[in-house]
MITOR-71434 format. One line per 2 residues: their letters; for each residue x negated, y negated, z of C-alpha. Coordinates in nm, 3 decimals, always signed. Example, Ala and Ser with C-alpha at 12.3 -4.5 7.8 and 13.67 -1.06 7.14 Angstrom:
MITOR-71434
as	-1.230/+0.450/+0.780  -1.367/+0.106/+0.714;
END
This chain:
MITOR-71434
xx	-2.482/+0.331/+2.830  -2.307/+0.579/+2.606;
xx	-2.403/+0.808/+2.322  -2.218/+0.825/+1.991;
xx	-1.911/+1.041/+1.951  -1.746/+1.075/+1.610;
xx	-1.817/+0.733/+1.456  -1.892/+0.721/+1.081;
xx	-2.254/+0.809/+0.994  -2.333/+0.986/+1.320;
xx	-2.546/+1.299/+1.288  -2.637/+1.544/+1.557;
xx	-3.006/+1.627/+1.548  -3.123/+1.986/+1.605;
xx	-3.192/+1.912/+1.974  -2.843/+1.767/+2.034;
xx	-2.930/+1.397/+2.023  -2.686/+1.191/+1.817;
xx	-2.800/+0.903/+1.597  -2.596/+0.688/+1.362;
xx	-2.721/+0.615/+1.012  -2.575/+0.320/+0.826;
xx	-2.646/+0.034/+0.589  -2.679/-0.327/+0.697;
xx	-2.463/-0.425/+0.399  -2.175/-0.208/+0.522;
xx	-1.909/-0.373/+0.735  -1.932/-0.267/+1.099;
xx	-1.556/-0.244/+1.145  -1.449/-0.093/+1.477;
xx	-1.780/+0.090/+1.532  -1.928/-0.008/+1.869;
xx	-2.257/-0.193/+1.874  -2.566/+0.022/+1.928;
xx	-2.773/+0.002/+2.243  -3.083/+0.010/+2.020;
xx	-3.142/+0.002/+1.645  -3.423/+0.045/+1.394;
xx	-3.394/-0.159/+1.074  -3.588/-0.032/+0.772;
xx	-3.593/-0.339/+0.550  -3.819/-0.541/+0.326;
xx	-3.797/-0.835/+0.563  -3.669/-0.892/+0.912;
xx	-3.298/-0.962/+0.895  -3.111/-1.214/+1.103;
xx	-3.146/-1.158/+1.476  -2.913/-0.895/+1.614;
xx	-2.750/-0.929/+1.955  -2.887/-0.590/+2.068;
xx	-3.241/-0.456/+2.116  -3.397/-0.346/+1.790;
xx	-3.716/-0.288/+1.595  -3.786/-0.386/+1.238;
xx	-4.003/-0.170/+1.013  -4.121/-0.328/+0.686;
xx	-3.998/-0.078/+0.428  -3.904/-0.178/+0.073;
xx	-3.622/-0.005/-0.115  -3.721/+0.325/-0.285;
xx	-4.068/+0.303/-0.127  -4.249/+0.419/+0.184;
xx	-4.294/+0.214/+0.500  -4.578/-0.038/+0.475;
xx	-4.720/+0.121/+0.793  -4.658/+0.485/+0.876;
xx	-4.780/+0.414/+1.229  -4.521/+0.136/+1.280;
xx	-4.246/+0.360/+1.141  -4.339/+0.656/+1.361;
xx	-4.360/+0.439/+1.676  -4.018/+0.285/+1.607;
xx	-3.857/+0.619/+1.519  -4.009/+0.792/+1.823;
xx	-3.860/+0.518/+2.043  -3.524/+0.567/+1.869;
xx	-3.544/+0.944/+1.923  -3.633/+0.902/+2.294;
xx	-3.353/+0.649/+2.355  -3.096/+0.864/+2.171;
xx	-3.086/+1.110/+2.460  -2.890/+0.852/+2.664;
xx	-2.806/+0.560/+2.434  -2.626/+0.476/+2.112;
xx	-2.906/+0.448/+1.857  -2.860/+0.332/+1.500;
xx	-3.094/+0.358/+1.200  -3.020/+0.134/+0.902;
xx	-3.156/+0.020/+0.569  -2.979/-0.179/+0.297;
xx	-2.722/+0.076/+0.177  -2.790/+0.342/+0.441;
xx	-2.901/+0.619/+0.203  -3.268/+0.652/+0.103;
xx	-3.476/+0.492/+0.376  -3.219/+0.577/+0.643;
xx	-3.202/+0.937/+0.520  -3.582/+0.956/+0.517;
xx	-3.596/+0.830/+0.876  -3.324/+1.076/+0.983;
xx	-3.521/+1.359/+0.822  -3.828/+1.263/+1.024;
xx	-3.616/+1.237/+1.339  -3.489/+1.590/+1.270;
xx	-3.849/+1.714/+1.274  -3.905/+1.533/+1.605;
xx	-3.604/+1.731/+1.726  -3.755/+2.065/+1.628;
xx	-3.655/+2.115/+1.263  -3.914/+2.266/+1.030;
xx	-4.043/+1.986/+0.801  -3.980/+2.191/+0.485;
xx	-3.612/+2.232/+0.582  -3.533/+1.874/+0.674;
xx	-3.441/+1.751/+0.324  -3.165/+2.009/+0.293;
xx	-3.060/+1.941/+0.654  -3.030/+1.562/+0.616;
xx	-2.847/+1.595/+0.283  -2.597/+1.838/+0.435;
xx	-2.551/+1.649/+0.764  -2.575/+1.285/+0.654;
xx	-2.564/+1.201/+0.281  -2.607/+1.413/-0.030;
xx	-2.859/+1.164/-0.176  -3.058/+1.100/+0.143;
xx	-3.436/+1.089/+0.090  -3.409/+0.947/-0.260;
xx	-3.763/+0.981/-0.398  -4.035/+1.247/-0.418;
xx	-4.270/+1.011/-0.235  -4.022/+0.983/+0.053;
xx	-3.988/+1.363/+0.066  -4.368/+1.409/+0.075;
xx	-4.397/+1.135/+0.337  -4.157/+1.321/+0.568;
xx	-4.347/+1.648/+0.522  -4.696/+1.503/+0.572;
xx	-4.598/+1.269/+0.856  -4.412/+1.543/+1.040;
xx	-4.702/+1.784/+0.990  -4.949/+1.530/+1.129;
xx	-4.763/+1.463/+1.452  -4.682/+1.834/+1.498;
xx	-5.057/+1.905/+1.464  -5.128/+1.645/+1.735;
xx	-4.897/+1.822/+1.982  -5.055/+2.167/+1.926;
END
C-alpha cells in the first residue's frame, strides 16, 4: 500500500502523515483510489469498492455522534501512516475541513491554531461555521485531556 504524493487535495499533517480531502461530488479523474476513506455525509452513499467508514454528518452541521466521528477519524489518522486515506463530504470544504482540522490536532497541532492551519493548507473556507470551529476545539481538548 502507498501513501499520497502530490494528488489534488492532499495535505501533510504536522506529524508527516498525508491525507487527501475531497468532495464526493467532484470527479475522481486520474487520482488513485484510496486504501481507506471516511465519508462525512447525511446518509450512507452508494457502496465504494474500497474499505471505508460513514459518519452521519449533515451539511453545515456537526456530526450526529462525536464519538462515531472521533473513532472514524482516529482510524483514518492511524492508517494514514502507511496507506492512502481520503476524507470526503459533499463538496469537500466544510465538513472535510473540520475533520482535517481535528486530524491536525491528533498529529500534534495546538487546537487553537488548527483553523488557520487547515485554511492555509487545504481550503480557505474550510471549517465553515462557528459551531464547527468550537467542535474542533472542544473535541480536541477532550481527547488531549484523556492522554494526559
